[in-house]
N, C-alpha and C positions, 0 to 999 in steps of 0.2 A: 227601301224599307217602308216608306209612306205608301207606295203603291201596293205592297204586300198587305199592310194592315188595313187598307181601304177596300180590299177585295171582299165580296160577300163570302160568308163562312164556307159554303159548299164549294165555291170556286177555289178558295185557298186550299181546302182539303184536297181537291182534285189536282191542283198544281203540285202540292207537296207529294202526293202519291206518284205522280209522273216522275218527279225528280228522284224519288226513292227507287223506283223501278229502273231508271237509267243507271243509277249507281250500282244496283244489283247486277244489271246487265254487263256493265263494264268490269265489275269485280269478280264475276264467276261465269261459268258456262250458262247457267240459267238462274232464274230467280228463286230456286228452291235451295234451302240450306239443310235439308233433311239428312244428308250424309256427310256433312263437313266433319273432318277429324276433330275430336274433342281432346282437351288436355294440354297444359302448357309444356309438358315434356315433348310431346309429338310436335307441337307448334314450333318449338325451338329447333327441332330436327328437320325442319322443312316440311312438316306434316307427314313425315314418314312414320306410319303408325301400325301397319298391318302385321308386322312381325313382333311387335312389342308385347311383353307379357306383364301388364301392370293393371292398375285399377280401371283406367279408361278403356281397357279392352271390352268393357261392358258396352261400349258404343262403337269402337273402331274395328275390332275383330273379336267376336265372342269366343273363339277358340282359345284366345289368350287368357280367359278366365279360369281355365282348367286347373292351373297350378296355384291359384290364389288361395291362401290358407286362412285369412282373417276376415271376420265380419268388419265391414268398413263402410264409411259414408264419405262422399266427396262433392265438391262444388267447383264450378268453372265459370269464368267470366271473360269475354273478349269484347273490347271496344274497337270495332272495326273501323279503320281509317279515322279514328277519334271522333266518330259521329254516333251519338248515343242511340239514334233511331236505327242504327245498323248493329246494335249490340247483340251478342249471343250469350245466353245464360243456360247453364246446365247443372243438374244435380243427379246423383246416382247412389244406389245402395247395393251392396254385395253380400250374399249369404252363402258361405260354403256348407255343403252337406256331404254325407257319406256317398250319396249317389251322383254328386256333381255340384257345380257352383251356379247359383241363381243370381240374377241381377235385375234391378229395376232402374230405369233412367228416364229423365224428362229434359227436353231441350226446348228453349223458347227463343225465337229470333224475331227482331223487329220492334214495333211499338204499337200504339193504340190504333193507328190508321191502317197499318199493314203488318201482319205477323204470321209466323209459321211455328207450329209446335209439333213435337214428336214424343210419344210415349212408347217406351219399349220394354218388353219382358224378355230377358235373355237367359240362356242356359248353355254352359260349357262343360265339357267332360274330357278326361284323358282316356286314350285307348292304348295302354302300354306306356313305355318310357319315352317313346320318340314321337308320338302322334296325338293330337288333340283336335276336337271339332266343337263348333258352337252354332247356335241358331238364335234368332230373335224375332219375335212377333211385334210389328209396329202399327201404331195408330197415328196417322198423319192428319193434320188439320191446318187449313189456311183460311185466314180471315181478312177481309178488306172492309173498312168502316163505311158508314153511311148506308146506302141502299145496295151496295155491291154484294153483301152477304158473305157466306162462308161455305167451305166444302171440306169433306173428310173422306178418308178411305183407309183401308187396311192393306198391308203388304208384309213381307218378311225379308230377312237377310241371313246369310249363312257364311261360315268361315272355317278354314282348316289351317293347321299349323304343324310343322314337322321339324324336329331337331335332327338334322342329318348327321351332326357330330356334336361334341361338346361346345364347339365354337360357331358352327354354321347353322342358321335357321332359315327356313323358307315358309311362306304363308300366302294364302289367297283368300279373298273376301268378295262376295257378290251381294250388292244391295238391290232389292226390288227385281229379282229374276223373273217374276211373272209379268212385269211391265204394267203395273197398276197405274191408273189415271186418277188425278185429283178431281177431274170433271169429265164425265163421259159426254155431256152435251157439247162442250167446247173442244173436246179432244185434247185436253191438257194433260200431257204425259208426264209422269214422274220418271226421271232418268234411270236407266239400268246402268249401274256402275260396277266395274270389275277392277279390283286392286290385286296386284301381284308383287311380292317383295322378298328381299333377303336381308339378313343382318349377320355380321361377323364380329365376334368378340376377339379382338387381337390379343387382349390380356384381360385380367379381372378388372382393370381400370378403364380400358378403351374399347368402345363399341362403335361400329360403322353400320348404318342402316340405309337402304335404298329401296325404292319401289316405283312402280308405274301405275297410273290410274287411267282407265279408259271408259269414258262415256260413249255408248254405242254410236252416238250421232256426231262426235267431235274427235279431234286429234288427241292422242294419248299425252298425259302429263308425266313429268319426272319429278321425284322428290328424293331428298337424301340429306343425311346429317351425321355428325360425329359427336359422341358423348364421352367426356373424360371425367373420371372420379378423382378429384384432388385428394380428398380424404373420405372416410366412410360417410360423413355427414354433409359433404359439399360436392356438387357436381356442376360442371359447366358444359354448354352445348352450343353448337352452331349448325346451320343448315341452309339449304337452297332448294327452291322449288320453282316450277313453271306454272303459269296460269294463262287462260285464254285472254287475248287482247283484241279489241275491236279495230285495231289499226291495220289489219291485213285482210286477206280474203281466204278462200278455200277453208271454210269452217273455222275462222279465226286464226290469227297468228299467235305467237307465244310471247308472254311477258315474263320477266324475271322477278322473283320474290326472295329476299334474303332474310334470315332469321337467326336469333341468338337467344340465350337464356341461361338460367341457373336453377339448381334445386337444393333445398335444405331438408335433410332427413333427420328426424328425431326418433325417439323410441316408438311413439304412437302417431305423431303428426308429420306430414310431409307437405312442404310448401314449394311450389314451382312458379317461377316468373319468367316470362318470355315476351318477345315482340317480333313481329314480321314487318318488313319494309317493302312496299310495292313501289316499283320504279316510277309510277305516275301518281297513284292515289295516296301514298305516304304510309304512316305508321299505324300498326294495329297491335296494341299491348294486350297481353293475356296474363291471367293469374289463376291458379288452381290450388285447392287445399284438400288434403285427404286425411281422414282420421281413422286409425285402425283400432278396433277393440280386441281384447284378448280372446 
């Protein structure tokens, strides 16, 4: 501790930045969090989110917005690995109209020395009873403190969702299909990420969701979870997912992440609490709140 405090300010900032980037590298495919699934519901389901039709479809798959009927506002917070510098904060607003459902979302990851933010304008619409589609325009911004500066760029994402039956749903979502870069000078690419998933409602109380995510440069990941409605106001969830691990070769080996959580639904307010457990890095608690207007 004495050595850290005795360091010159700029050196301590540099060391802190290096440690942060190492943690980001170990915890995810890349240091970008622009497309991390949002919402405690999906977090408890192992981050299986592409087929869900809920408030956080505004970020996870805009096609899921199509059947959302209420004006609503929501907030989400994740304390990744119990390190506040790796926290993720999100807020969103949804406005249904006769011509479709619009959404506005903002995500902020990191802290003062290193942070990433994403501003998205979404639109989702149904095309008949069994099919819906959505699109979102994104403004992405990365900032590194001191003399490192910041970079910004624009991209978009698109999703589709289909109810093959009353119980079976499939969906697909593509983030950054144009391969936008955060910095053309340094050739810093933003990942192109494809998600494909399915969910099956065994009954009105029991739902199973599973999906795969593929960054074009790395191995595909698997996510899945089970949701059980105890009563109309209380829901429990468990899940499992894989994440890249630096302990192997061939574009990373795979690490296991377990998750669980519960939700409380009132007339206008929904509260979801969850946590994921990484086999090496530990706990990451999440909480989200959604308020629906009439």
